[in-house]
N, C-alpha and C positions, 0 to 999 in steps of 0.2 A: 574541527574540520570546517574551515571557512571557504565556501565556494564564492566566486565573484558574482553570485546571483542573489537578488534580494529575496527576502522571505515571501513577498508577494509573488515573485516570479516562480518560486518553488511551488506555491499553491496553484498557480496557473498550470504548471507542468503536471501536477497531480490531476487536475481537472481534465486536461487533455488526454492523459493516459487512462483515465477511469473506465471508459467504455470498451477498452481493448479486449478484455476477456469475453464480454457479451458479443462483440463483433466476431471473435473467433468461434464462439458457439454457434452464432447464426450461420457462419460459413459452412458448418457441418450439420446443420439441422439439429443442433444440440446433442448429437450422438457422440459417444466417447471416441476419441481418436488416440490410438496408442502413440507413445512418444516417438517410436520408429517412423511413424507416418507424418510427423510434423514437417510441413513444407516451409519455404522461406517466408511466405506471407504470415503463416501461423507463428513462426519464430519471431518475426518482427512485431506482431501484435502482443505476444507474451513479453517481449522486451519493452514495448511501449508501456504496458501496465506496470512492469517491474520498475522502470525508470520513474514513472509517476509516483509509485508507492515509495520509492527511495527518496524522491523529492519531498513528499509529505512527511516522511520520518525525519529528514534533515530539518525541515521547517519546525516540526514539533520540538525537536531538540533545541533549536535556536530560541524558540519561544519559552524554553524551560517548562513546557507544559506538563511534564511528568514529575515536576518538583525540582527544587534547587539543591537538594541533598545528594549525597554520593549514590544512593540507591536509584533515585530518579534519573540521575545522569547516566548511570550504568544501563538502566533499562532503555533509555532513549538511544544509547549508543549501540546496543546489541543488534538491532535490525540493520544497522549500517554495516555490519559484517556479513550477515546472512543474505541480505538482498542483492549485493553484487554477485554473490555466488549463484543465486537463483537467476540473475541476469546472464551469467555465464552459460547457463543451459541453452539459451537462445543461440548464442554463437556456436555452441557444439551441435545444435540441431541444424543450423545452416551448413556447417562443415561436415555433417553426417558422421559425427563421432559415434561409435557404437554405444548403445545404452548400457552395455555391460561394463564399460570402462569405469574404473573406480572414481575418477573425477566426475564423470557424468552422474554417477549415483549420488555423489556428494551434492552436486548442484541440484539434482532432482529432490533430494531430501531438504534442501535449503528452502524450498517453497513452503511446505507445511511448518517447518521450524520458524520461518518468518511470520506465518500466521499466528503461531503460538506466542511469539515475542510481541506481535502487535496487540494481542489480547492482554499481555502483561503490561505493556505501555498504556493501553486504554484504561486499565484498572488504576494504574498510578495517576493518570490524568484526572480521572474521576475523583480519586481520594485527595489529591494534592490541591485541587482547585486552581491549577495552573492556567486554565482557560476560563473565560467568563460565560455565564448563563448556560444556554442550551448547547453552546459550543463544546462544553466538556463532555457531553453525551455522545458526540459524533464519533470520536475514536473507538468507543465501545461498539458502535454499529459495525465498524470494520473488524474489530477484535473478535466479535462473536461469530464472524463468518464461518470459520472452520468448526468451532465447538457446536454451533447451532446445527450445521449441516450433519455432523456426526451424530448428535443427539436425535435429531428428527429421523435420520436413517435408522438408528437403533430402535426408536419407538414405533416406526411404521413398518419396519422389516423390509423396506425397499429403498433404493436410492431415490433421492429427490430428482425431479426433472431438471435437466441441465440449465434450462432458462432461469430457474430460481436462483442458482448460484451466480449466473451471469448478470442477472438484473440486480441482485444484492450487491455484488462487487461494483457494478457500474454506479449505482446510487450511493453506496457507502463511501467509495473513494472520491466521487464527485463532491459530496458534502465535506469530506475530509480536506480536499483541496481548497474548497471555499473557506473553510474555517482557518486553514493556514494562511490563505490570502487575506482574509478579513482581519485576523489577529495580527498579521504582520504589517498592516498599513499604518503609516504614521498617524498619530492623532491629528485631527483637523483643528485648526485654530484660525481665527480671523487674521491674525498677524502673518501666519504662514501663507494663507491664501492670498494676502495682499503683497507678500514678498517683503514685509517690513519686519524688523527685529526689535 
């Protein structure tokens, strides 16, 4: 999948979409909003986050961050299937497709499935060494989003405040976008800077 966007641009798109879930939470005072009540603004914010997330995953795949082998490539490709499905939920929310529709249910399930796949990608990135230095830890920050939320909810016996998830996704995906941007930049050299070859 080769989009006519540079890897740096994909990183920028991820950074732009990163705060969208936090903004959606702020709009509702971090109270849970049933899917049936998602308005156009909310659907667009979810779409912005999903598009940024998709851009980051495409960037990680281009960088071969999860490894050069067949397993690494498979793991990097899997979210590229589920994230467009999750993105489709926003369109259905705008069109007010009933949440009981089978396709709506599939798109709704694509969100947590994409989180699980992001966790798998993050472990592959960590183990493969496909990113340099602290950059290889950042996908794990995103990948732990759902497992950490579920674990803390189970341990405390209550749901975490909505702002925790919103802040975590904003920071995690902002850093992920930065990593894709930074790793995708061409290496600097004096000759390239001077335009000589």
